[in-house]
BALOBA-1460 file (C-alpha; in Angstrom, 3 decimals):
// residues 365
<rec num="1" residu="m" x="-74.407" y="331.581" z="87.223"/>
<rec num="2" residu="l" x="-76.688" y="331.401" z="90.634"/>
<rec num="3" residu="n" x="-75.636" y="334.840" z="92.429"/>
<rec num="4" residu="c" x="-76.751" y="338.757" z="92.714"/>
<rec num="5" residu="g" x="-74.859" y="341.625" z="92.123"/>
<rec num="6" residu="i" x="-75.280" y="344.895" z="93.867"/>
<rec num="7" residu="v" x="-75.811" y="347.971" z="92.041"/>
<rec num="8" residu="g" x="-76.123" y="351.533" z="92.354"/>
<rec num="9" residu="l" x="-74.824" y="355.002" z="92.345"/>
<rec num="10" residu="p" x="-72.096" y="356.116" z="95.115"/>
<rec num="11" residu="n" x="-72.967" y="355.920" z="98.698"/>
<rec num="12" residu="v" x="-76.076" y="355.202" z="98.178"/>
<rec num="13" residu="g" x="-75.784" y="352.594" z="101.044"/>
<rec num="14" residu="k" x="-74.876" y="349.252" z="98.789"/>
<rec num="15" residu="s" x="-72.077" y="348.456" z="101.122"/>
<rec num="16" residu="t" x="-74.099" y="348.912" z="104.048"/>
<rec num="17" residu="i" x="-77.013" y="346.690" z="102.735"/>
<rec num="18" residu="f" x="-74.164" y="344.375" z="101.689"/>
<rec num="19" residu="s" x="-73.184" y="344.214" z="104.642"/>
<rec num="20" residu="a" x="-75.927" y="343.202" z="106.514"/>
<rec num="21" residu="i" x="-76.741" y="340.793" z="104.433"/>
<rec num="22" residu="t" x="-73.566" y="339.244" z="104.869"/>
<rec num="23" residu="s" x="-72.743" y="340.311" z="108.335"/>
<rec num="24" residu="a" x="-69.437" y="340.086" z="106.456"/>
<rec num="25" residu="p" x="-67.307" y="344.207" z="106.584"/>
<rec num="26" residu="a" x="-67.459" y="345.573" z="103.248"/>
<rec num="27" residu="e" x="-65.437" y="348.661" z="103.273"/>
<rec num="28" residu="a" x="-68.316" y="351.565" z="103.753"/>
<rec num="29" residu="a" x="-67.097" y="355.315" z="103.106"/>
<rec num="30" residu="n" x="-68.646" y="358.504" z="102.493"/>
<rec num="31" residu="y" x="-67.076" y="358.965" z="99.515"/>
<rec num="32" residu="p" x="-68.031" y="357.327" z="96.031"/>
<rec num="33" residu="f" x="-65.480" y="354.329" z="94.879"/>
<rec num="34" residu="c" x="-64.627" y="353.324" z="98.588"/>
<rec num="35" residu="t" x="-65.400" y="349.850" z="96.856"/>
<rec num="36" residu="i" x="-63.056" y="349.120" z="93.778"/>
<rec num="37" residu="e" x="-63.106" y="344.991" z="94.135"/>
<rec num="38" residu="p" x="-66.153" y="343.626" z="93.683"/>
<rec num="39" residu="n" x="-66.623" y="342.085" z="97.687"/>
<rec num="40" residu="v" x="-68.401" y="338.309" z="97.550"/>
<rec num="41" residu="g" x="-70.553" y="337.112" z="100.573"/>
<rec num="42" residu="i" x="-72.341" y="333.170" z="100.741"/>
<rec num="43" residu="v" x="-75.366" y="333.641" z="102.982"/>
<rec num="44" residu="n" x="-77.842" y="331.417" z="104.183"/>
<rec num="45" residu="v" x="-80.925" y="331.866" z="102.758"/>
<rec num="46" residu="p" x="-83.707" y="332.342" z="106.112"/>
<rec num="47" residu="d" x="-86.653" y="329.474" z="105.381"/>
<rec num="48" residu="a" x="-89.079" y="328.516" z="108.224"/>
<rec num="49" residu="r" x="-90.278" y="325.181" z="106.825"/>
<rec num="50" residu="l" x="-86.450" y="324.647" z="107.755"/>
<rec num="51" residu="d" x="-86.593" y="325.274" z="111.194"/>
<rec num="52" residu="k" x="-89.839" y="323.873" z="111.461"/>
<rec num="53" residu="i" x="-88.601" y="320.427" z="110.242"/>
<rec num="54" residu="v" x="-85.832" y="320.122" z="112.488"/>
<rec num="55" residu="e" x="-88.247" y="320.340" z="115.462"/>
<rec num="56" residu="l" x="-90.036" y="317.656" z="113.719"/>
<rec num="57" residu="i" x="-87.593" y="315.691" z="112.492"/>
<rec num="58" residu="p" x="-84.646" y="315.860" z="115.511"/>
<rec num="59" residu="t" x="-81.282" y="315.939" z="114.304"/>
<rec num="60" residu="a" x="-77.167" y="316.470" z="114.902"/>
<rec num="61" residu="k" x="-77.088" y="318.864" z="112.068"/>
<rec num="62" residu="v" x="-78.754" y="321.904" z="110.227"/>
<rec num="63" residu="i" x="-78.154" y="322.533" z="107.284"/>
<rec num="64" residu="p" x="-79.811" y="326.162" z="105.379"/>
<rec num="65" residu="a" x="-79.937" y="326.362" z="101.110"/>
<rec num="66" residu="v" x="-77.582" y="329.288" z="100.258"/>
<rec num="67" residu="t" x="-76.893" y="332.210" z="97.422"/>
<rec num="68" residu="e" x="-74.244" y="334.225" z="96.747"/>
<rec num="69" residu="f" x="-74.313" y="338.078" z="96.683"/>
<rec num="70" residu="v" x="-71.619" y="340.198" z="95.492"/>
<rec num="71" residu="d" x="-71.160" y="344.313" z="96.304"/>
<rec num="72" residu="i" x="-70.402" y="346.058" z="92.762"/>
<rec num="73" residu="a" x="-68.497" y="349.279" z="93.374"/>
<rec num="74" residu="g" x="-70.904" y="352.642" z="92.181"/>
<rec num="75" residu="l" x="-71.977" y="353.290" z="88.997"/>
<rec num="76" residu="v" x="-71.663" y="356.902" z="87.593"/>
<rec num="77" residu="a" x="-73.114" y="359.003" z="84.324"/>
<rec num="78" residu="g" x="-70.254" y="357.666" z="81.492"/>
<rec num="79" residu="a" x="-69.241" y="354.779" z="83.301"/>
<rec num="80" residu="s" x="-69.544" y="352.978" z="80.064"/>
<rec num="81" residu="k" x="-66.787" y="355.519" z="78.424"/>
<rec num="82" residu="g" x="-64.499" y="354.389" z="81.561"/>
<rec num="83" residu="e" x="-65.464" y="357.413" z="83.581"/>
<rec num="84" residu="g" x="-65.085" y="356.694" z="87.327"/>
<rec num="85" residu="l" x="-63.979" y="353.076" z="88.147"/>
<rec num="86" residu="g" x="-66.691" y="352.616" z="85.087"/>
<rec num="87" residu="n" x="-65.369" y="349.524" z="82.349"/>
<rec num="88" residu="k" x="-63.908" y="347.191" z="85.681"/>
<rec num="89" residu="f" x="-67.578" y="347.604" z="87.104"/>
<rec num="90" residu="l" x="-69.098" y="346.750" z="84.417"/>
<rec num="91" residu="a" x="-67.373" y="343.605" z="83.668"/>
<rec num="92" residu="n" x="-67.773" y="342.068" z="87.355"/>
<rec num="93" residu="i" x="-72.300" y="343.260" z="86.863"/>
<rec num="94" residu="r" x="-72.360" y="340.556" z="83.556"/>
<rec num="95" residu="e" x="-70.693" y="337.712" z="85.748"/>
<rec num="96" residu="v" x="-73.720" y="338.059" z="87.865"/>
<rec num="97" residu="g" x="-76.967" y="336.228" z="87.744"/>
<rec num="98" residu="i" x="-79.351" y="339.108" z="88.451"/>
<rec num="99" residu="i" x="-79.567" y="342.702" z="89.878"/>
<rec num="100" residu="a" x="-80.338" y="344.478" z="92.657"/>
<rec num="101" residu="h" x="-80.223" y="348.060" z="92.037"/>
<rec num="102" residu="v" x="-80.030" y="350.116" z="95.239"/>
<rec num="103" residu="v" x="-81.468" y="353.175" z="94.796"/>
<rec num="104" residu="r" x="-81.347" y="356.021" z="97.950"/>
<rec num="105" residu="c" x="-84.617" y="357.153" z="99.201"/>
<rec num="106" residu="f" x="-83.740" y="358.831" z="102.184"/>
<rec num="107" residu="e" x="-82.333" y="362.444" z="103.049"/>
<rec num="108" residu="n" x="-79.355" y="362.949" z="105.039"/>
<rec num="109" residu="q" x="-77.260" y="365.978" z="104.997"/>
<rec num="110" residu="d" x="-74.175" y="364.246" z="106.001"/>
<rec num="111" residu="i" x="-73.768" y="361.746" z="102.946"/>
<rec num="112" residu="i" x="-72.709" y="362.938" z="100.025"/>
<rec num="113" residu="h" x="-75.365" y="362.040" z="96.897"/>
<rec num="114" residu="v" x="-73.198" y="361.778" z="93.719"/>
<rec num="115" residu="n" x="-75.508" y="364.422" z="91.793"/>
<rec num="116" residu="n" x="-76.315" y="366.538" z="94.976"/>
<rec num="117" residu="r" x="-79.915" y="365.757" z="94.919"/>
<rec num="118" residu="i" x="-82.520" y="362.880" z="95.549"/>
<rec num="119" residu="d" x="-84.116" y="361.488" z="93.185"/>
<rec num="120" residu="p" x="-84.955" y="358.332" z="92.738"/>
<rec num="121" residu="a" x="-85.774" y="358.662" z="89.534"/>
<rec num="122" residu="g" x="-83.416" y="360.152" z="87.957"/>
<rec num="123" residu="d" x="-80.374" y="357.870" z="89.622"/>
<rec num="124" residu="i" x="-82.475" y="354.805" z="88.319"/>
<rec num="125" residu="e" x="-82.188" y="356.518" z="84.968"/>
<rec num="126" residu="t" x="-78.423" y="357.250" z="84.683"/>
<rec num="127" residu="i" x="-77.481" y="353.529" z="85.776"/>
<rec num="128" residu="d" x="-79.703" y="352.297" z="82.868"/>
<rec num="129" residu="i" x="-78.354" y="354.267" z="80.562"/>
<rec num="130" residu="e" x="-74.837" y="353.031" z="81.566"/>
<rec num="131" residu="l" x="-75.762" y="349.716" z="81.353"/>
<rec num="132" residu="a" x="-77.588" y="349.443" z="77.718"/>
<rec num="133" residu="l" x="-75.209" y="351.805" z="76.447"/>
<rec num="134" residu="a" x="-72.287" y="349.126" z="78.026"/>
<rec num="135" residu="d" x="-74.762" y="346.571" z="76.130"/>
<rec num="136" residu="l" x="-74.864" y="348.244" z="73.427"/>
<rec num="137" residu="e" x="-71.069" y="348.086" z="72.609"/>
<rec num="138" residu="t" x="-70.879" y="344.906" z="73.114"/>
<rec num="139" residu="v" x="-74.138" y="344.371" z="70.459"/>
<rec num="140" residu="q" x="-72.676" y="346.622" z="68.155"/>
<rec num="141" residu="k" x="-69.151" y="344.953" z="67.878"/>
<rec num="142" residu="r" x="-70.964" y="341.267" z="67.322"/>
<rec num="143" residu="y" x="-73.083" y="343.062" z="64.296"/>
<rec num="144" residu="d" x="-70.378" y="344.160" z="62.717"/>
<rec num="145" residu="k" x="-68.056" y="341.270" z="62.906"/>
<rec num="146" residu="q" x="-71.476" y="338.844" z="62.405"/>
<rec num="147" residu="s" x="-72.337" y="340.894" z="59.129"/>
<rec num="148" residu="r" x="-68.956" y="340.602" z="57.543"/>
<rec num="149" residu="l" x="-69.534" y="336.859" z="57.690"/>
<rec num="150" residu="s" x="-72.438" y="336.889" z="55.760"/>
<rec num="151" residu="r" x="-69.584" y="336.962" z="52.851"/>
<rec num="152" residu="v" x="-68.133" y="334.025" z="53.581"/>
<rec num="153" residu="s" x="-70.115" y="331.319" z="53.447"/>
<rec num="154" residu="a" x="-74.221" y="330.599" z="52.458"/>
<rec num="155" residu="k" x="-74.758" y="328.520" z="56.129"/>
<rec num="156" residu="d" x="-72.835" y="332.260" z="57.635"/>
<rec num="157" residu="a" x="-76.075" y="333.743" z="55.200"/>
<rec num="158" residu="k" x="-78.365" y="331.992" z="56.691"/>
<rec num="159" residu="e" x="-77.260" y="332.714" z="60.592"/>
<rec num="160" residu="n" x="-77.454" y="336.154" z="59.673"/>
<rec num="161" residu="a" x="-81.120" y="336.420" z="57.981"/>
<rec num="162" residu="l" x="-81.719" y="335.336" z="62.238"/>
<rec num="163" residu="l" x="-79.147" y="337.222" z="63.667"/>
<rec num="164" residu="l" x="-78.874" y="340.499" z="62.535"/>
<rec num="165" residu="p" x="-82.439" y="341.326" z="62.194"/>
<rec num="166" residu="l" x="-82.828" y="340.791" z="66.337"/>
<rec num="167" residu="y" x="-78.977" y="342.469" z="66.689"/>
<rec num="168" residu="e" x="-80.441" y="345.963" z="65.057"/>
<rec num="169" residu="r" x="-83.538" y="345.652" z="66.908"/>
<rec num="170" residu="l" x="-81.408" y="345.850" z="69.735"/>
<rec num="171" residu="i" x="-79.224" y="348.215" z="68.642"/>
<rec num="172" residu="a" x="-81.753" y="350.821" z="68.104"/>
<rec num="173" residu="a" x="-83.604" y="349.948" z="71.712"/>
<rec num="174" residu="l" x="-80.038" y="350.301" z="73.082"/>
<rec num="175" residu="q" x="-79.570" y="353.694" z="71.446"/>
<rec num="176" residu="d" x="-82.433" y="354.928" z="73.307"/>
<rec num="177" residu="g" x="-81.691" y="353.814" z="76.478"/>
<rec num="178" residu="k" x="-83.692" y="350.455" z="76.679"/>
<rec num="179" residu="s" x="-82.924" y="347.506" z="78.402"/>
<rec num="180" residu="a" x="-82.430" y="344.665" z="75.458"/>
<rec num="181" residu="s" x="-84.838" y="342.547" z="77.731"/>
<rec num="182" residu="s" x="-87.891" y="344.926" z="76.178"/>
<rec num="183" residu="v" x="-86.972" y="343.618" z="73.249"/>
<rec num="184" residu="v" x="-86.279" y="340.388" z="73.424"/>
<rec num="185" residu="q" x="-88.816" y="337.966" z="75.062"/>
<rec num="186" residu="s" x="-89.018" y="334.921" z="73.422"/>
<rec num="187" residu="e" x="-87.146" y="331.319" z="74.717"/>
<rec num="188" residu="d" x="-86.070" y="331.555" z="71.229"/>
<rec num="189" residu="e" x="-84.527" y="334.828" z="70.637"/>
<rec num="190" residu="k" x="-82.309" y="335.015" z="74.257"/>
<rec num="191" residu="a" x="-80.835" y="331.802" z="73.021"/>
<rec num="192" residu="l" x="-79.613" y="333.210" z="70.363"/>
<rec num="193" residu="i" x="-78.056" y="335.802" z="72.068"/>
<rec num="194" residu="a" x="-76.960" y="334.577" z="75.637"/>
<rec num="195" residu="d" x="-73.716" y="334.386" z="74.424"/>
<rec num="196" residu="l" x="-73.503" y="338.188" z="74.719"/>
<rec num="197" residu="h" x="-73.539" y="337.832" z="77.984"/>
<rec num="198" residu="l" x="-76.026" y="341.481" z="78.161"/>
<rec num="199" residu="i" x="-76.370" y="343.195" z="81.235"/>
<rec num="200" residu="t" x="-79.981" y="344.398" z="80.585"/>
<rec num="201" residu="m" x="-81.292" y="341.001" z="80.078"/>
<rec num="202" residu="k" x="-80.689" y="340.265" z="84.262"/>
<rec num="203" residu="p" x="-83.856" y="340.177" z="85.876"/>
<rec num="204" residu="v" x="-83.961" y="342.877" z="88.401"/>
<rec num="205" residu="i" x="-84.764" y="343.257" z="92.132"/>
<rec num="206" residu="y" x="-85.106" y="347.418" z="92.804"/>
<rec num="207" residu="v" x="-84.305" y="347.904" z="96.610"/>
<rec num="208" residu="a" x="-85.515" y="351.164" z="98.117"/>
<rec num="209" residu="n" x="-82.936" y="351.992" z="100.633"/>
<rec num="210" residu="v" x="-85.068" y="354.646" z="103.306"/>
<rec num="211" residu="d" x="-84.043" y="355.734" z="106.614"/>
<rec num="212" residu="e" x="-85.924" y="354.767" z="109.943"/>
<rec num="213" residu="d" x="-88.639" y="357.452" z="109.292"/>
<rec num="214" residu="g" x="-89.624" y="355.769" z="105.387"/>
<rec num="215" residu="i" x="-89.796" y="352.591" z="106.761"/>
<rec num="216" residu="g" x="-93.236" y="351.869" z="105.929"/>
<rec num="217" residu="g" x="-92.694" y="354.055" z="102.489"/>
<rec num="218" residu="n" x="-92.038" y="357.500" z="101.874"/>
<rec num="219" residu="e" x="-92.943" y="359.310" z="98.275"/>
<rec num="220" residu="y" x="-89.293" y="358.901" z="96.842"/>
<rec num="221" residu="v" x="-90.439" y="354.604" z="97.771"/>
<rec num="222" residu="d" x="-93.605" y="355.349" z="95.448"/>
<rec num="223" residu="v" x="-91.363" y="357.043" z="93.199"/>
<rec num="224" residu="v" x="-89.130" y="353.479" z="92.904"/>
<rec num="225" residu="r" x="-92.506" y="351.152" z="92.708"/>
<rec num="226" residu="s" x="-93.821" y="353.145" z="89.904"/>
<rec num="227" residu="i" x="-91.341" y="352.138" z="87.888"/>
<rec num="228" residu="a" x="-90.541" y="348.872" z="88.964"/>
<rec num="229" residu="e" x="-94.739" y="348.174" z="88.512"/>
<rec num="230" residu="k" x="-94.121" y="348.818" z="84.876"/>
<rec num="231" residu="r" x="-90.561" y="346.296" z="84.295"/>
<rec num="232" residu="n" x="-92.701" y="343.860" z="86.382"/>
<rec num="233" residu="s" x="-89.655" y="344.237" z="89.130"/>
<rec num="234" residu="p" x="-90.016" y="343.504" z="92.551"/>
<rec num="235" residu="v" x="-89.224" y="346.110" z="95.238"/>
<rec num="236" residu="v" x="-87.721" y="345.552" z="98.773"/>
<rec num="237" residu="v" x="-87.996" y="348.861" z="101.160"/>
<rec num="238" residu="i" x="-84.818" y="348.619" z="103.030"/>
<rec num="239" residu="c" x="-83.878" y="350.689" z="106.386"/>
<rec num="240" residu="g" x="-80.012" y="350.089" z="105.370"/>
<rec num="241" residu="k" x="-79.406" y="351.676" z="108.840"/>
<rec num="242" residu="a" x="-81.225" y="349.742" z="110.742"/>
<rec num="243" residu="e" x="-80.193" y="346.714" z="109.301"/>
<rec num="244" residu="a" x="-76.493" y="346.927" z="110.027"/>
<rec num="245" residu="e" x="-77.811" y="347.547" z="114.221"/>
<rec num="246" residu="i" x="-79.968" y="344.131" z="113.419"/>
<rec num="247" residu="a" x="-76.653" y="342.402" z="112.190"/>
<rec num="248" residu="e" x="-74.820" y="343.463" z="114.847"/>
<rec num="249" residu="m" x="-76.966" y="342.364" z="117.333"/>
<rec num="250" residu="d" x="-77.104" y="339.840" z="119.495"/>
<rec num="251" residu="p" x="-79.993" y="337.064" z="117.806"/>
<rec num="252" residu="a" x="-82.240" y="337.263" z="121.268"/>
<rec num="253" residu="d" x="-82.543" y="340.746" z="120.620"/>
<rec num="254" residu="r" x="-84.004" y="340.956" z="117.420"/>
<rec num="255" residu="p" x="-87.336" y="340.824" z="117.700"/>
<rec num="256" residu="e" x="-87.618" y="343.471" z="119.685"/>
<rec num="257" residu="f" x="-86.026" y="345.674" z="118.190"/>
<rec num="258" residu="l" x="-87.749" y="344.949" z="114.673"/>
<rec num="259" residu="e" x="-90.849" y="345.067" z="116.939"/>
<rec num="260" residu="a" x="-89.890" y="348.939" z="117.513"/>
<rec num="261" residu="l" x="-89.401" y="349.807" z="114.543"/>
<rec num="262" residu="g" x="-93.185" y="347.777" z="112.925"/>
<rec num="263" residu="l" x="-91.622" y="345.206" z="111.154"/>
<rec num="264" residu="e" x="-92.019" y="341.417" z="111.751"/>
<rec num="265" residu="e" x="-89.073" y="340.027" z="110.442"/>
<rec num="266" residu="s" x="-85.301" y="341.548" z="108.787"/>
<rec num="267" residu="g" x="-85.563" y="343.248" z="105.783"/>
<rec num="268" residu="m" x="-82.254" y="341.411" z="104.723"/>
<rec num="269" residu="n" x="-84.133" y="338.347" z="105.071"/>
<rec num="270" residu="t" x="-86.954" y="339.340" z="102.262"/>
<rec num="271" residu="l" x="-83.982" y="341.025" z="100.142"/>
<rec num="272" residu="i" x="-82.420" y="337.644" z="100.177"/>
<rec num="273" residu="r" x="-85.138" y="335.434" z="99.788"/>
<rec num="274" residu="t" x="-86.758" y="337.769" z="96.908"/>
<rec num="275" residu="a" x="-82.969" y="337.318" z="95.123"/>
<rec num="276" residu="y" x="-83.022" y="333.912" z="95.653"/>
<rec num="277" residu="a" x="-86.356" y="333.276" z="94.119"/>
<rec num="278" residu="t" x="-85.845" y="336.171" z="90.979"/>
<rec num="279" residu="l" x="-82.340" y="333.574" z="90.704"/>
<rec num="280" residu="g" x="-85.457" y="330.684" z="89.515"/>
<rec num="281" residu="l" x="-83.672" y="328.851" z="92.848"/>
<rec num="282" residu="r" x="-86.182" y="326.735" z="94.771"/>
<rec num="283" residu="t" x="-85.717" y="324.001" z="97.611"/>
<rec num="284" residu="f" x="-86.057" y="320.233" z="98.326"/>
<rec num="285" residu="f" x="-85.162" y="319.160" z="101.838"/>
<rec num="286" residu="t" x="-83.638" y="316.230" z="103.294"/>
<rec num="287" residu="a" x="-83.938" y="315.162" z="106.720"/>
<rec num="288" residu="g" x="-82.920" y="312.355" z="109.368"/>
<rec num="289" residu="s" x="-80.963" y="311.558" z="112.729"/>
<rec num="290" residu="d" x="-78.020" y="312.623" z="110.783"/>
<rec num="291" residu="e" x="-78.586" y="315.713" z="108.959"/>
<rec num="292" residu="d" x="-81.758" y="318.017" z="107.619"/>
<rec num="293" residu="r" x="-80.849" y="319.882" z="104.879"/>
<rec num="294" residu="a" x="-82.109" y="322.293" z="102.544"/>
<rec num="295" residu="w" x="-80.887" y="322.167" z="99.035"/>
<rec num="296" residu="t" x="-81.096" y="324.092" z="95.797"/>
<rec num="297" residu="f" x="-82.636" y="323.379" z="92.667"/>
<rec num="298" residu="k" x="-83.178" y="325.371" z="89.448"/>
<rec num="299" residu="a" x="-86.827" y="325.418" z="88.645"/>
<rec num="300" residu="g" x="-87.660" y="322.632" z="86.349"/>
<rec num="301" residu="y" x="-85.366" y="320.303" z="87.161"/>
<rec num="302" residu="k" x="-86.395" y="316.754" z="87.224"/>
<rec num="303" residu="a" x="-86.318" y="314.306" z="90.441"/>
<rec num="304" residu="p" x="-82.430" y="313.214" z="88.651"/>
<rec num="305" residu="q" x="-80.994" y="316.269" z="88.291"/>
<rec num="306" residu="a" x="-82.093" y="316.885" z="92.036"/>
<rec num="307" residu="a" x="-80.500" y="313.958" z="93.451"/>
<rec num="308" residu="g" x="-77.116" y="315.289" z="91.149"/>
<rec num="309" residu="v" x="-77.078" y="318.270" z="93.299"/>
<rec num="310" residu="i" x="-76.738" y="316.760" z="96.399"/>
<rec num="311" residu="h" x="-74.150" y="314.028" z="94.187"/>
<rec num="312" residu="t" x="-73.126" y="313.347" z="90.561"/>
<rec num="313" residu="d" x="-73.220" y="309.720" z="91.595"/>
<rec num="314" residu="f" x="-77.097" y="310.198" z="92.081"/>
<rec num="315" residu="e" x="-78.405" y="310.846" z="89.327"/>
<rec num="316" residu="k" x="-75.723" y="308.400" z="87.097"/>
<rec num="317" residu="g" x="-77.320" y="305.888" z="89.269"/>
<rec num="318" residu="f" x="-81.282" y="307.056" z="89.945"/>
<rec num="319" residu="i" x="-83.867" y="304.194" z="90.534"/>
<rec num="320" residu="r" x="-86.575" y="306.359" z="92.224"/>
<rec num="321" residu="a" x="-87.665" y="309.145" z="94.434"/>
<rec num="322" residu="e" x="-89.446" y="309.096" z="97.682"/>
<rec num="323" residu="v" x="-91.110" y="311.747" z="98.376"/>
<rec num="324" residu="y" x="-93.539" y="313.526" z="100.332"/>
<rec num="325" residu="s" x="-94.035" y="317.661" z="101.229"/>
<rec num="326" residu="c" x="-93.348" y="320.251" z="104.312"/>
<rec num="327" residu="n" x="-96.327" y="320.523" z="103.998"/>
<rec num="328" residu="d" x="-97.801" y="317.161" z="105.003"/>
<rec num="329" residu="l" x="-95.184" y="316.779" z="107.387"/>
<rec num="330" residu="f" x="-96.318" y="320.274" z="109.074"/>
<rec num="331" residu="e" x="-99.968" y="319.060" z="108.930"/>
<rec num="332" residu="y" x="-99.505" y="315.212" z="110.083"/>
<rec num="333" residu="g" x="-96.305" y="315.998" z="112.413"/>
<rec num="334" residu="s" x="-94.034" y="312.365" z="111.551"/>
<rec num="335" residu="e" x="-92.822" y="310.633" z="108.908"/>
<rec num="336" residu="a" x="-94.872" y="307.400" z="109.792"/>
<rec num="337" residu="k" x="-97.934" y="309.853" z="110.139"/>
<rec num="338" residu="v" x="-97.729" y="310.962" z="106.171"/>
<rec num="339" residu="r" x="-96.991" y="307.352" z="104.947"/>
<rec num="340" residu="e" x="-100.031" y="306.343" z="106.655"/>
<rec num="341" residu="a" x="-102.326" y="309.297" z="105.704"/>
<rec num="342" residu="g" x="-101.449" y="308.281" z="101.827"/>
<rec num="343" residu="k" x="-99.033" y="311.223" z="100.935"/>
<rec num="344" residu="f" x="-95.699" y="309.542" z="101.153"/>
<rec num="345" residu="r" x="-95.018" y="308.962" z="97.479"/>
<rec num="346" residu="i" x="-92.665" y="306.568" z="94.502"/>
<rec num="347" residu="e" x="-91.267" y="308.602" z="92.073"/>
<rec num="348" residu="g" x="-89.502" y="308.066" z="88.925"/>
<rec num="349" residu="k" x="-87.083" y="309.443" z="86.603"/>
<rec num="350" residu="d" x="-89.863" y="312.165" z="84.778"/>
<rec num="351" residu="y" x="-91.057" y="314.004" z="87.754"/>
<rec num="352" residu="l" x="-91.156" y="317.421" z="88.561"/>
<rec num="353" residu="v" x="-89.378" y="318.619" z="91.894"/>
<rec num="354" residu="q" x="-91.426" y="320.942" z="93.739"/>
<rec num="355" residu="d" x="-90.194" y="323.676" z="96.202"/>
<rec num="356" residu="g" x="-90.779" y="322.545" z="99.971"/>
<rec num="357" residu="d" x="-90.442" y="318.382" z="98.300"/>
<rec num="358" residu="i" x="-89.074" y="316.521" z="101.268"/>
<rec num="359" residu="m" x="-87.119" y="313.798" z="99.850"/>
<rec num="360" residu="h" x="-85.125" y="310.611" z="99.100"/>
<rec num="361" residu="f" x="-83.038" y="309.095" z="96.642"/>
<rec num="362" residu="r" x="-82.531" y="305.150" z="95.954"/>
<rec num="363" residu="f" x="-79.717" y="304.881" z="93.362"/>
<rec num="364" residu="n" x="-76.710" y="302.584" z="92.077"/>
<rec num="365" residu="v" x="-73.444" y="303.069" z="90.912"/>
């Protein structure tokens, strides 16, 4: 699941942020549950490396990498028991790869807060508890079903010797409002529960939504950072209102606006790149007169798998990959000079593709 779900309490700015990211008109209104069906947006991944490749290898067509964002309606306390539009939201969250948890970090009398107060720690706890309770129901059902199987066969009893203690640990943690990821950390255990699709196993990015005065940080952002640090989760600070204005601007006017806000680039760019990296996604490039293109691959892919991203035939008939780093291109200025410098390599089937590689595949079908 290579997408990012945007979640949070109602009226924290999720739909505004989604609209700014995708420049798509997600419905936004000053009342809870305005977003019912999840909006889905495919967004370009900002990458200055591709821009530089185009400068050095002029081309007819430029295609950036993309990733997907899903705007999921606001959760409320009791969602796991069906409050608000609870179960529908929770089902939508199960279908995403990572979660961007938007937390309101600004005061505004005109925008209703669902709990009538600005309390980032409380808001995060509310979402955490609801997601934990939803997972608790899932694990409890599986535990009950699995424990009955031990009476059937020796094979089931052996499987249960592994699974039931793990389920019991999960149940204890989830009952306490903790995440599944706090107790399941080994790859073997993750594999054992992968089919449960637990929400609280998903990586989380905390998105602190501030007003223009809070772009450099404020006391609410400090609270979010403190919580995120304990969980080894990234934090992205965004002014949703300003980002919505940026999204509607002529691109030529954006740098001046960003400079006035004291920003080097849009917070949306930071969020998109953070989501992309948190999903375990990396980029390799192909470059030539016809097309300069960024391709998305999963960290850990070998050369044939990366070739398969372009076309399955490339993977099936893989012979070799011709590879050099985009950093070498930037240093030497052309592919010919990269070759002269001895930085152009021929790699085989076991080559681990690196983020920023420029690749050309040889294959035979």
